[in-house]
C-alpha positions in Angstrom: 117.7 129.9 128.7 120.9 128.4 130.2 124.0 128.8 128.2 124.7 125.0 128.4 121.6 122.9 127.8 122.0 119.1 128.5 119.7 118.1 125.6 118.3 120.5 123.0 115.3 119.1 121.2 114.6 120.7 117.8 110.9 120.4 117.1 108.1 120.5 119.6 105.6 118.2 117.9 104.6 114.9 119.7 107.9 113.3 119.2 109.9 116.2 120.5 107.6 116.6 123.5 107.8 112.8 124.1 111.6 113.0 124.1 111.5 115.8 126.7 109.0 113.8 128.9 111.2 110.7 128.7 114.3 112.6 129.7 112.5 114.2 132.6 111.4 110.8 133.8 115.1 110.0 134.2 116.0 113.4 135.8 117.5 115.0 132.8 116.8 118.6 131.8 116.0 119.6 128.3 114.9 122.5 126.2 112.4 122.1 123.3 112.3 124.7 120.5 109.3 124.9 118.3 108.4 127.2 115.4 104.6 127.2 116.0 103.5 129.4 118.9 100.2 127.4 119.2 98.8 124.1 118.2 96.6 124.1 115.1 93.3 122.4 115.6 92.1 122.5 112.0 94.3 119.6 110.7 94.0 116.5 112.9 96.9 114.6 111.2 97.3 111.4 113.2 94.2 110.1 114.8 95.3 106.6 116.1 97.3 106.5 119.3 98.4 102.8 119.7 98.2 100.7 122.8 102.0 100.8 123.1 102.0 104.6 122.9 99.3 104.8 125.5 101.5 102.6 127.8 104.2 105.2 127.5 101.6 107.9 128.1 100.7 106.0 131.3 104.4 106.1 132.4 104.5 109.9 131.8 101.3 110.4 133.8 99.1 111.6 131.0 97.1 108.6 129.7 94.1 109.3 131.9 94.0 113.0 131.0 94.2 112.1 127.3 91.3 109.6 127.6 89.2 112.0 129.6 89.6 114.8 127.0 89.4 112.6 123.9 86.3 113.5 121.9 85.7 109.8 121.1 85.8 107.6 124.2 87.8 104.4 123.8 84.6 102.3 124.3 82.6 104.3 121.8 83.5 102.0 118.9 86.2 99.6 117.7 84.7 99.0 114.3 85.6 99.9 110.7 82.8 99.8 108.1 83.1 99.4 104.3 80.2 100.9 102.4 79.1 102.2 99.0 78.8 105.7 100.6 78.4 106.9 104.1 74.6 107.0 103.9 74.1 104.0 101.6 74.8 100.3 101.5 77.1 98.5 103.9 79.4 95.9 102.3 81.2 94.5 105.3 82.8 95.5 108.6 85.7 94.7 111.0 85.6 94.9 114.8 88.3 94.9 117.5 90.3 97.4 115.4 93.4 99.4 116.5 93.3 97.7 120.0 90.3 99.9 120.9 88.7 96.8 122.3 91.4 96.2 124.9 89.6 97.7 127.9 91.5 96.5 131.0 92.8 93.6 129.0 95.5 91.3 130.3 97.7 91.9 127.2 98.2 95.6 127.9 98.4 98.3 130.5 96.5 100.6 128.1 94.4 100.0 125.0 94.4 102.1 121.9 92.7 105.5 121.6 91.3 107.4 118.7 92.2 111.0 119.4 93.3 113.9 117.0 97.0 114.7 117.1 96.4 118.4 118.2 94.8 117.2 121.4 97.7 114.7 122.0 100.1 117.5 121.4 98.2 119.9 123.7 98.2 117.5 126.6 101.9 116.8 126.1 102.6 120.6 126.0 100.8 121.0 129.3 102.7 118.2 130.9 106.0 119.6 129.7 105.2 123.0 131.0 104.4 121.6 134.4 107.7 119.8 134.8 110.6 121.7 136.4 113.2 120.0 134.2 111.7 120.8 130.8 111.5 124.0 128.9 109.3 124.6 125.8 110.1 127.7 123.8 107.8 128.4 120.9 108.2 130.9 118.1 111.8 129.8 117.6 113.1 128.2 114.4 116.3 126.3 114.0 118.3 127.6 111.0 121.6 125.7 111.3 123.7 123.3 113.4 127.3 122.6 114.1 129.0 120.2 116.5 132.4 119.7 118.0 134.0 117.3 120.5 132.3 119.1 123.4 128.8 119.9 122.3 126.4 121.1 119.7 125.7 124.7 118.5 122.2 125.3 117.0 121.5 128.6 115.3 118.0 129.9 115.8 115.7 132.7 114.7 113.1 134.2 117.0 109.7 135.4 115.7 111.0 139.0 115.6 113.9 138.0 113.4 116.5 138.1 116.1 119.2 135.4 115.6 121.3 133.7 118.3 123.1 130.4 118.9 122.1 127.8 121.6 124.7 125.5 123.0 123.9 121.9 124.2 125.7 118.7 125.1 123.5 116.8 122.8 120.7 117.6 120.3 117.8 115.6 119.0 116.3 116.5 115.7 112.5 116.0 115.9 111.8 118.7 113.3 109.9 116.6 110.7 110.2 115.6 107.1 112.0 118.8 106.1 114.4 118.5 109.0 116.9 121.3 109.3 118.9 119.1 111.7 119.1 116.2 109.2 120.0 118.6 106.4 122.8 120.1 108.5 124.1 116.6 109.2 124.0 115.8 105.4 122.0 112.6 106.1 120.1 111.3 103.1 116.4 110.5 103.6 116.2 107.7 101.0 113.2 106.1 99.5 110.2 106.9 97.3 107.0 108.9 97.2 103.7 107.4 96.1 102.4 108.7 92.8 98.8 108.8 93.9 97.5 112.1 95.4 95.1 112.3 98.3 93.0 115.2 99.7 92.1 115.7 103.3 89.1 117.7 104.4 87.9 118.5 107.9 84.2 119.6 107.8 81.2 120.2 110.0 77.9 118.6 109.1 75.1 119.2 111.7 72.7 116.3 111.8 74.8 113.9 109.7 75.5 111.4 112.4 71.8 110.7 112.9 71.5 109.8 109.2 74.3 107.2 109.1 72.7 103.8 108.8 75.7 101.7 109.7 76.1 102.6 113.4 79.1 104.0 115.1 82.5 103.3 113.5 86.0 104.9 113.7 86.3 104.8 109.9 84.0 104.4 107.0 85.7 103.2 103.8 83.7 104.4 100.7 83.8 102.0 97.8 82.0 104.2 95.2 84.1 104.0 92.0 83.2 107.6 91.2 84.8 108.9 94.4 86.4 106.3 96.6 87.8 107.5 100.0 87.3 107.4 103.8 85.1 109.3 106.2 85.3 109.4 110.0 84.2 111.4 113.1 86.5 113.8 115.0 84.0 114.2 117.8 80.5 113.3 118.9 79.1 116.7 117.8 79.3 117.6 114.1 83.0 117.6 113.1 84.2 115.0 110.6 87.2 114.2 108.5 87.4 112.6 105.1 90.1 111.6 102.5 89.5 111.7 98.8 91.8 109.0 97.6 93.3 109.8 94.2 92.1 113.5 94.4 94.8 116.0 93.6 95.2 119.5 95.0 93.5 121.3 92.1 90.6 119.0 92.0 90.0 119.1 95.7 90.3 122.8 96.0 87.9 123.3 93.1 85.0 121.8 94.9 85.7 120.5 98.4 82.0 120.5 99.4 81.2 118.4 96.3 84.0 116.0 97.3 82.4 115.6 100.8 78.9 115.1 99.4 80.2 112.4 97.0 81.6 110.5 99.9 78.5 110.9 102.0 76.2 110.0 99.2 73.2 111.4 97.3 71.0 111.4 100.4 72.4 114.7 101.7 69.4 117.0 101.3 69.1 119.2 104.3 72.7 118.6 105.5 74.8 121.7 105.5 78.5 121.1 104.8 81.0 123.6 106.2 84.7 123.0 105.2 87.0 123.8 108.1 90.3 122.9 106.6 91.7 121.0 103.6 95.2 119.9 102.5 96.6 117.7 99.7 99.2 115.0 100.4 101.0 112.0 99.1 102.3 109.0 101.0 106.0 108.9 101.4 108.2 105.8 102.1 111.5 107.2 103.3 114.2 106.2 105.8 117.3 108.2 107.0 120.6 106.5 106.2 121.8 107.3 109.7 120.1 108.1 113.0 123.1 109.4 114.8 126.0 111.6 113.8 128.2 112.4 116.8 126.3 114.3 119.4 123.2 114.7 117.2 120.4 112.2 116.8 117.3 112.1 114.6 113.8 110.9 115.7 110.3 110.8 114.3 109.6 112.1 110.8 113.1 113.6 110.7 114.3 109.9 110.5 111.5 108.1 108.7 108.3 108.6 106.8 105.7 106.0 106.1 102.2 105.9 104.6 99.4 106.5 107.2 97.5 103.3 106.4 97.4 101.4 109.7 98.2 104.4 111.9 101.8 103.6 112.7 103.8 106.8 111.8 103.2 108.9 114.8 103.4 105.9 117.1 106.8 104.8 115.6 108.1 108.3 116.4 107.0 108.0 120.1 109.0 104.7 120.2 112.0 106.6 119.0 111.6 109.2 121.7 111.5 106.6 124.4 114.5 104.8 123.1 116.7 107.8 122.6 115.5 109.5 125.8 116.5 106.8 128.3 119.9 106.2 126.6 120.8 109.9 126.6 119.9 110.0 130.3 122.1 107.0 131.0 125.0 108.7 129.3 124.5 112.1 130.9 124.1 110.5 134.4 127.4 108.7 133.8 126.4 105.1 134.2 126.7 104.3 130.5 129.3 105.3 127.9 128.6 107.5 124.9 128.8 104.2 122.8 125.4 103.3 124.2 123.9 105.9 121.9 125.0 103.8 118.9 122.4 101.2 119.9 119.6 103.7 119.2 120.1 103.4 115.4 120.7 99.7 115.7 117.4 99.2 117.4 115.0 101.8 116.0 116.0 102.0 112.3 115.1 98.4 111.8 111.7 99.1 113.4 111.1 102.0 111.1 112.0 99.9 108.1 109.6 97.1 109.1 106.8 99.7 109.7 107.3 101.3 106.3 107.1 97.9 104.7 103.8 97.1 106.5 102.3 100.5 105.8 103.3 100.2 102.1 101.6 96.8 101.9 98.5 98.3 103.5 98.6 101.1 100.8 98.7 98.6 97.9 95.0 98.0 98.3 92.9 101.0 99.0 89.3 102.0 98.2 89.9 102.5 94.4 91.2 98.9 94.2 88.2 97.6 96.1 85.5 99.7 94.5 83.2 97.8 92.2 80.5 99.5 90.1 78.2 96.6 90.6 77.9 97.6 94.2 75.9 100.6 93.0 73.5 98.5 90.9 70.1 97.0 91.6 69.5 95.1 94.8 69.9 91.7 93.1 73.2 92.7 91.6 74.5 94.2 94.8 73.5 91.0 96.7 75.4 88.9 94.1 78.7 90.9 94.2 78.7 91.9 97.9 80.2 88.6 99.2 82.9 88.7 96.6 84.0 92.3 97.5 83.6 91.6 101.2 86.0 88.6 100.8 88.5 90.7 99.0 88.3 93.4 101.7 88.9 90.9 104.5 91.7 89.2 102.6 93.6 92.5 102.0 92.7 94.8 104.8 92.5 92.7 108.0 96.1 93.2 108.9 95.7 97.0 108.6 93.2 97.1 111.5 94.6 94.2 113.5 98.4 94.8 113.9 99.2 93.9 117.5 102.1 91.8 116.4 103.7 95.0 115.0 102.5 97.3 117.8 103.3 95.1 120.8 105.7 92.7 119.2 108.6 95.0 118.5 111.7 93.2 119.5 115.3 94.3 120.1 116.6 90.7 120.1 120.1 90.8 118.5 120.7 94.3 119.8 124.2 94.9 121.2 122.7 95.8 124.5 120.4 92.8 124.9 121.8 89.7 126.5 121.7 86.5 124.4 118.8 87.8 122.3 117.9 85.6 119.3 115.6 87.3 116.8 112.4 85.4 116.3 110.0 85.7 113.5 106.6 87.2 114.4 103.3 87.9 112.8 102.6 91.6 112.2 98.9 90.9 113.0 98.9 88.5 115.9 100.8 89.1 119.1 102.1 86.3 121.3 103.7 87.6 124.6 107.2 86.5 125.2 109.8 87.4 127.8 112.7 86.4 125.6 115.5 89.1 125.7 114.6 92.0 123.5 110.8 91.5 123.7 108.4 93.8 125.5 107.8 92.5 129.0 104.6 90.4 129.1 101.9 92.4 130.9 99.6 91.4 133.7 97.3 93.2 136.1 98.1 93.0 139.8 94.8 94.5 140.9 91.9 96.1 139.1 93.8 99.4 138.9 97.5 98.4 139.2 99.5 97.1 136.3 102.8 95.2 136.7 104.3 98.0 134.6 103.3 100.4 137.4 105.8 98.6 139.7 108.7 99.0 137.4 111.2 101.8 138.1 112.2 104.6 135.8 115.6 102.8 135.2 116.2 99.1 135.0 114.0 96.7 137.0 114.8 93.2 138.3 111.5 91.4 138.4 110.7 87.9 139.9 111.9 85.7 142.7 114.3 88.1 144.5 115.2 85.3 146.9 116.7 83.4 144.0 120.5 83.1 144.3 121.1 85.0 141.1 119.2 88.1 142.2 121.7 89.5 144.7 124.8 89.5 142.5 122.9 91.3 139.7 121.6 94.0 142.0 125.0 94.4 143.7 126.7 94.9 140.4 124.1 97.5 139.4 124.7 99.4 142.6 128.5 99.3 142.2 128.1 100.8 138.7 125.6 103.4 139.7 122.9 101.9 137.4 119.4 102.8 138.8 117.7 99.5 139.6 114.4 98.8 141.2 113.8 95.3 142.6 110.2 94.1 142.0 109.1 90.9 143.8 106.8 88.9 141.5 105.7 85.3 142.3 104.4 84.5 138.8 107.7 85.0 137.0 108.2 81.3 136.0 104.6 81.1 134.8 104.6 84.4 132.8 108.3 84.8 131.9 109.6 81.3 131.7 112.4 82.0 134.3 112.6 83.1 137.9 114.1 86.5 137.0 113.9 89.0 134.3 115.9 92.2 134.0 113.8 94.9 132.3 115.1 98.1 130.6 113.6 101.5 131.2 111.5 101.1 128.0 109.8 97.9 129.4 111.8 95.6 127.1 113.5 92.5 128.6 117.3 92.9 128.7 118.0 89.5 130.3 116.2 86.6 131.8 117.3 83.5 133.7 118.1 81.9 137.0 121.5 83.6 137.5 124.0 85.5 135.5 127.3 83.6 135.3 129.2 86.9 135.3 127.1 89.9 136.5 129.9 92.3 135.7 130.1 91.2 132.1 126.2 91.2 131.9 126.0 94.9 133.0 129.0 95.7 130.8 127.0 94.7 127.8 123.6 96.0 128.9 125.1 99.5 129.4 126.7 99.7 126.0 130.3 99.1 126.8 132.2 97.6 123.9 134.4 94.5 124.4 
């Protein structure tokens, strides 16, 4: 390893790898250190990769690979079923869940994807290994960190016990909930933990899929009061996952096969259950009091923890990586001051806080709250209570499965590096495209295979009527400052964006829109993080 690393990334999970990929997209070298030599396939962790994360994967050149290798094709199912048990009565269902239905949709460059986190991580590791500007070193554990005016020193321990110190200009802590980096910075991870325990199991069950009467679904919510929980498929062979809601570690470990059979139902004769892995967990609602201390920044679970209900945690971390990555690159390339990095916390901490709130609301009504013993009664009793329970399910859970407003509607309006951005209220469920400063650039397809996003540059992009009088001065000022800018002619700007020109940030969010900037020098002064 070089003695002087531009950016040292502590933690090589998806967020750390995403940070390295984003830096590489901007021509900045980085080194990622990760304790685990290999990816564990026995605990799938996150399974929902959002449409927004897939758009970033497209920028990094790995979206197609991830879809080709995903065990569950995007088009396989976009449904969630609520049932008494996996093999028994259906209560109700949702469709168009998790943006899985957005196949070549005008709203997005990529739809959502159900895929186990180990596969996401493996694809990202392969991409990082293939890039000349990124180095992934496994079997290395960070043990301490110090910083001074010139850089950051990170103490590490190799697998054989050897200790040494790595030196970097900047460091990003992507080392999870028990972050050594956050601890070294003395940053508090404030918040609460949920009192209710849960128990995850990965299991194999040959022949089970053929017995399920509800058809294909990405999740089955089991409303049996004796054992409420969730079940889902990890692949189209025989591997499944389940969650026993309210099951603690001792209870789960005592009879994991029994827990699985309770969720599947009584009709399990002839189905062999093989437990592959199991682990207990509790939801956590925590947020770091600071995202930046000097030359060190926090991202992903090192900065925030939220309940998994809705599938936002991993995806929020990817958003962190993109935001911190392009800003570090701007500073290291010299076209933005160090002050630009302060906008990382200003923008991303609010997103994490909102996501925690949404996930906590989702958690307030789970299978134990929806389970009703009358659903298990005679057919007449079931028929009477079913519409009542179904109505409660749709009233309380719809937003969990339909959250494009949160996923695509993240706005940085009001940020110090967004021009004239006025925060607007938005629905966490419904998404309305807007090109107002701070919003994600509205998407459109230019051809069956080319997205407007594919035309954007790795730096800023000026999109619209480039013959407009205001285009030239903005581009000239960018060149004078050394800001990387791609000019993208687009004849539908007025229709789609409400103005002839939009200036788009590296993360595809609108920095400015209008006909002309009254003072291009002052505009770029703000957009690059200079303080007045």
